[in-house]
N, C-alpha and C positions, 0 to 999 in steps of 0.2 A: 546574684541579687539577694539571696538569703543572707549572706554575710554582710552585705551593705545595709540591709534592713536591721540586722542586729547591732551594727555600729551606730546607726541612727537612733535606735532604741536606747543604747547606752548614752549617747550624746544628749538625749532628752532629759536625762536625770540631772544634768548640770544646772539648767535654769529652774527646773521644777522643784528639786529637793524631794523630801518625803513627807507624807502627811503626819502631822504631830499629834496624832490621836492613838492612844493605846499602843505606844511604842512602834508605830508604823502599821498596826493592824487595822486601824480605821474602825468603822462602825460595824458593817457586815462581817468584816474580817475576824472579829472576835470569835464567832462561831467556827470559822475555818481553822483558826489557831487551836481551838478546843479539839476539833476533829483530828488535827495533825498531831497533837500531843497526847490525847487520851483515847482516840479511836473514833470510829464512825458514829457510835451512838451518842457522842458528846455534843454533836451539832444540833442546830435548831431544826424544826420540822421542814423548812424549805432547803436549808443547806445540806441536810442528809440526802436529799433527792439527787444531788450532784456530787458524788464523792470522788470521782475518778481523778480530777485535777489535784485534789488534796493528796490522794495516794501517790500521784506522780511527783509531788513535791517532797515526799519523805526522804528519798536519797540525799537531796540537797540539805534537808533539815538535819540528817544524821551527820553531815560534814560540817555545817555552819553552826548548828545549835541555835539559830535565830529564825523564827517563823517568817518574819518579813523578808529577810535575806534569802531564805529558801524559796519562797514564792517568786521573788525577783529573779533569782538565777534561773528558775524553771521557765519564767516568762521569756527569757532570751531565746530558749529553745522554741517556744511557741511562735515567737516573732519570726524567726528564721523559717519555720515550717509554713506559716501563713504566706510569707513572701514567695517561697518556693512553689507552693500550690497555686498561688495567684498567677505566677509566671507560666506555669504549666497550663492552666486553664485558658489564659489569654493566647498562648501559643496554639492550643488546640482549636481555638475559634478564630485563628488567622491574624492576630495582631502582629505588627512589626516589632522588632527589637526596641526601637525608639519609643513606641507607644507603651510597651511593657515597662521599660525603665522609668518613664515619667510617672506612670500610674503607681508603680510599686514605691518609688521614692516619695510621692505625695501621700499615699495611704500610710506609709510608715511614719510620716510626720503628723498624722492626723490625731484627733482626740482619742480615737480607739486605742492608740498606743501610748498617748500621753497619760491617760487615766491610770493604766497599770504601772507606768513608770513612777507616778506620784503616789499611787495607792496600790501597792503590789499584792496585798492579801485579798485578792478577788479571783474568781475562776473564769471570768468572762473571756479573757484572751485565750486561755487553754481550751475552754469549751468550744469556742468558735473555730479554733484551729482543728480540733478533732472533727467537728461537723464538716469543715471544708475538706478534710481528708476523706471522709465518707463520701462526699459529693464527687471527689476526684475518682475514687475507685469505682463508684457506680457508673461514671462516664467511661473511664478508660480500662477498667478491670484490674486484676482478675476478680472473679465473682466472690471467691472465698474471702478476699481482702475487703470487698465491699460489705460482706456480712459481718466480718469482725469489726470493721470500722463503725458500722451502724450500731453495734452493741456498745462500743466505746462512746459513741455520740450520745446515746440515751442515758449513759451513766455520767455525762458531763453537763448537760443542760436539760431543763425540763421541757423546752419546746423543740428538742431534737427530733421528735416524731415527724417533723416537717421533712427531715431527710428521708424517712421511710416512705412518706407520701411521694416524694420526688422519685425515689427509686422504683416503687411499684408502678407509678404512673408511666415512667419512662419505659419500663419493661413491657407493660401492656401495649404502649404505642409501637414498640418494636416487635410485638407479637411473640414475646418470650412465653414459654409454657407456664401455666398457672402454678404447677407444682414446683417449678424452679423459683418462681417469685416467692412462694410461701416458704420454701426452704431457705431462701436468702434473708428474708426480713422478719419472719415469725420469731426466731430466737430473740432478736432485739426488742420486738414488741412485748414478748412475754416477760423479759427481764425488766422492761420499763414498768409494767404493772405490778410485778412481784415486789420490786423495790418500794413502790408506793404503798402496797399492802403492809409491808414490814414497818415502814416509817409511821404510817397511820396507827398501827396497832400498839406501838411502843412510845409514841410521842404524846405527852400530856397537853401540849399546845397545838393549836390549829394553824396550818399553813394557808397558802392561797387556795381558795375554793371557788366554786361557781358563784357563790354569793359575793365573794370579793370582786370578781369581774363585773357582776351586775351592778354592784354599788359604785364601782369606778366609772360606769357609764355617765354618772353625774358630772364627771370632769369635763365632758364635752358640751355641757349646757352653756358655759361661758366662752368668751372669745379667746382668752389668753392661752389656755391649754392647747386648743387646736392650732393656734399660731406658733407656739413653741414646737409642737409636734411636727408641723409642716417644715419649719425652719431646720430642725435637726434631721428630718428625712432628706431634705435637699442637700444638706451639708455633711452627711454622715461620713462620706469619704472625701471631704474637702472639695476641691475643684473638680475631681473626677465625677462625683455624683451630680454636681451642678451642671456640668457640660452635658451629661446624659439627660438630665431633666429638660434640656433645651431642644432635644432632637428625638422625640419618641417615635417618629415615623421611621427612623433608621433601626432603632433597637427592637421595635415591636415585631419585626420579622423573626427574631429569635423566639419570642413568645408564641407566635403563630406556628412556627415550625416545631418547637419543643415546648408544648404547653405545660409540661411537668414543672417548669420553673415557677409557674403560678402556684402549684401545689407546695412548693418550697417557700415562696415569698409571702403568700397571703396569711398563713397561720402565724408567722413571725410578726408581720405588720399588725395583725389583729391582737395578738397577745401583748405587744408593746403598747397598743392603744388602750388596753384595759387593765394591765397588771398593776399600774400605779404611776407615780410621777417621776420615776427615774428616766423615762423616755428613751433617750438615744443609746443607752448602754446595750439594750437588747437589739436595736437596729443594726449594730455592727455585725450581727450574724449574717446579714445580707451580703457581706463582702464577696462571696463566690459569684453571686448573680451580678453584682455591680461590675466586677472585672470582666465577666463574660459579655455583658451588654456593651461595655467600653470597647472590648476587642472588636465586636461586630461593627460598631459605629466607626472606629478608627480605620477599618478596612476601606471605607468609602471616602475618606478624606483624601484630597489631592492637593499637591503643591502648597500654595500659600495658606489654604484652609488648614492643613496639618500644622503649620507653624503657628497660626493664630490660635487654634483651639488647644494645642498642647501648652502654649504659653499661658492661655487663660486658665488651664488646669493648675499650673504652678502658682500663678499670681493669686487665684482665688483660694487655693489651699493655704498660702501664707496669710491671706487676709482673714479667712474664717476660722482657721485652726490656731494661728499665732503660736507656732511650735517653740519659738525662742523666748517666750514670755514666762515669767515665774508664776508660782501658784501658792496659795495659802487657803485656809478654810473659808475665809470670806469670799474670795474669788471663786472657790470651788462651787459654792452654792449660788452665786450670782451669775456665773458664766456657764457652768456645766449643768447644774441642776436648779435652774431658776424658779421652778414652780414651788420648791420648798420655801424659797424666800418670799414668793408671792403670797403663800398661805401662812407665812410667819411660823413655819414648823421647822426651820433650820436651827441647829444649835447655835449658841452664842448670841451675839448682838446683830445678826443679819436680819435686815428688814426689807420689805418690798420697795421702799424708797430707793434702795441701793441699785435697783434694776434700771433706773432711768437716770440720764438719757441714753446710757450705753445700749440698751436693747432697742431703743428707737432707731439708732444709727445702724444696728445690725440688720433689723428688718428692712430698713430702707436700702442699705447697700446690697443685700442679697436680692431684693426685688428688682432693683435696677440692673444688677449684673445678669440675672436670669432673663429679664426682658431684652437686654442687648444681645445675649447669646441666642435667644429664640429668633430675633430678627436676622442676625447674621447666619445662623445655621439654616434657617428656612430659605433665605435668599440664595445661599450656596447650593442647597439641595435642588432648587428650581433651575438654577443655572446648569447644574450637572445633568438634569433631565433633558433640558433643551439641547445641550451639547450632544448628548447621546442620541 
């Protein structure tokens, strides 16, 4: 499955091409290139907080001499790792081989992988792969690996403490001794804060602060930002997340039995809601939870229901993610990051008028699809209960 995911990732490059900004570095990528070429201190105040993926790209940079190619090569490794971990998690929670294959193929064709294929000099894919690795070791062990992966996670993404919350909450539920919990996660927590102290002390510019989050609450006063947020939350894993959204009664059992998943998900959802207008980039960190919930739901599907819902996963992934469609800077901002276009802050000649009628049809299609799935899934669930 990991190899197939890497092949799909390579195939995505064909229609997408590469972002024609700063020799493939893009906008945020300029700071990552500076860190790659000149060292940790060369990055911006936010990018310095997540150095691990940049460090991991250095061997590829030493061979290729190209920052964009070095990040792209490294992303192949992260793609395979995420697919492998997703399969392991779904197997742990009882998914069939067919359900695992469909989920991994569809997630591998989603925008979470299309973005780094088009815009390779980002750390999103690597950071989320490392966070998923920490989640896996917390669940399956060994404990020393969970502690090491937690350290790697907090050096990869600024919201990785959600992993520490997940691990500590899970340990308390399982009645692990407090001293063991502290020994496992305190090193990662200390490193997280030490890195921030160092970056704040030497950086003349200011990164994201509490005031930034408070200011961004204003985004929620209008209807369009919440609409975009909900759309991307529903479609973050293509058809996989849409099918999940239609049957919460089935996957809620996981949350009830293992409430530590809330400790993982809620901080990421909250940060994504307040960090700015990139929206869905950060929601892709929820992939471990998405595949776990999908595994639990798929265990209850029977006969024709399995065929219908897995088919819906594939069709809705193709419809919402459009993996075989090309990309350019205009479509980048009107389809992937539309709120930049709405606020007229996108570079170039992108305007809010370009969002319509395309986004009208997207909202309508996803609403109708979700409604149909809810009716079907609830009807099948009632039939299953009556039969039982």
